[in-house]
C-alpha atoms as one frame of an Amber mdcrd trajectory, in Angstrom:
protein
 -27.402 -67.329  -1.576 -28.773 -69.801   0.968 -32.342 -68.779   0.167 -31.888
 -69.354  -3.567 -30.101 -72.664  -3.077 -32.715 -73.978  -0.674 -35.730 -72.814
  -2.664 -34.488 -73.876  -6.095 -33.254 -77.213  -4.746 -36.562 -77.907  -3.038
 -38.552 -77.082  -6.164 -36.396 -79.483  -8.209 -36.656 -82.206  -5.544 -40.445
 -82.138  -5.098 -40.988 -84.134  -8.297 -38.172 -86.587  -7.466 -39.275 -87.273
  -3.881 -40.164 -90.968  -3.792 -40.334 -91.616  -0.033 -41.946 -89.894   2.917
 -38.488 -89.023   4.249 -37.552 -87.332   0.986 -40.820 -85.398   0.988 -40.235
 -84.254   4.575 -36.659 -83.213   3.825 -37.804 -81.309   0.738 -40.521 -79.512
   2.716 -38.015 -78.592   5.430 -35.601 -77.388   2.740 -38.331 -75.232   1.182
 -39.203 -73.800   4.603 -35.520 -73.077   5.148 -35.468 -71.102   1.901 -38.500
 -69.049   2.896 -37.009 -68.473   6.344 -33.728 -67.392   4.722 -35.628 -64.622
   2.952 -37.346 -63.688   6.215 -33.976 -63.512   7.990 -32.912 -60.834   5.515
 -36.230 -58.976   5.673 -36.215 -58.861   9.475 -32.889 -57.044   9.342 -34.780
 -54.056   7.932 -38.476 -54.565   8.719 -40.324 -56.443  11.441 -37.233 -56.282
  13.664 -39.008 -57.563  16.787 -39.499 -60.868  14.935 -35.819 -61.205  13.994
 -34.651 -63.355  16.951 -37.487 -65.871  16.534 -37.101 -66.051  12.743 -33.348
 -66.540  13.051 -33.739 -69.325  15.622 -36.313 -71.214  13.548 -34.172 -70.698
  10.428 -31.100 -72.154  12.180 -33.049 -75.261  13.189 -34.532 -75.615   9.695
 -31.118 -75.289   8.052 -29.549 -77.887  10.343 -32.523 -80.225   9.874 -32.537
 -79.927   6.084 -28.813 -80.543   5.791 -28.856 -83.419   8.282 -31.905 -85.099
   6.760 -30.438 -84.929   3.265 -27.726 -87.396   4.268 -30.373 -89.775   5.581
 -32.965 -89.760   2.819 -31.110 -89.141  -0.460 -28.918 -92.157  -1.074 -27.869
 -94.757   1.465 -28.737 -93.656   5.024 -25.620 -92.367   6.767 -26.577 -91.347
  10.325 -23.066 -90.263  11.361 -22.647 -88.148   8.238 -26.141 -86.746   8.844
 -25.110 -85.633  12.329 -21.914 -84.070  11.004 -23.852 -82.255   8.270 -26.477
 -81.061  10.756 -23.760 -79.785  13.081 -22.047 -78.023  10.188 -25.336 -76.482
   9.074 -26.016 -75.276  12.600 -22.509 -73.824  12.827 -23.033 -71.927   9.564
 -26.405 -70.647  10.775 -24.970 -69.512  14.103 -22.118 -67.770  12.285 -24.574
 -65.894  10.083 -26.722 -64.972  13.088 -23.675 -63.734  15.000 -22.620 -61.633
  12.003 -26.085 -60.123  11.648 -26.261 -59.303  15.358 -22.813 -57.745  15.247
 -23.729 -55.633  12.211 -26.955 -54.508  13.870 -25.166 -53.472  17.069 -22.517
 -51.606  15.038 -25.307 -49.817  13.170 -26.965 -48.853  16.447 -23.679 -47.373
  17.720 -23.291 -45.355  14.522 -26.847 -44.045  14.835 -26.201 -43.018  18.445
 -22.982 -41.240  17.494 -24.830 -39.184  14.882 -27.248 -37.861  17.509
C-alpha cells in the first residue's frame, strides 16, 4: 500500500513540481516507493540486505512525509517535524512487525526439524 501510494503520487507530482524543493520531495517520495517494494522483496529474497534496505526506507519515508509539509503549500516547519516523526513511527512499526514475523517463522522452521 505504501509503495503504490508513494510511486503513484510521485509520478503525478513530477509534472506539477515547480520549485527545487518540490522536485526533491518528489524524488525522495519516488525513492521511498521503490524502497517499499524492496522492503517486501527482502523478506523473501536477498535477506542479508533487509536491515540496510529497511533503515534507508524508514529515513526516506520520514523525509518524504516531512518535506511534503514544507514544499507543497505554505511552509509549516512544526507540522513538517510532526509529519516526519509520524512517518518514522509508522516505518519503525512496520520494521518491528517484519522482524517479529521473521523470528516467528524461524522458530516454526526450527520446530519442524
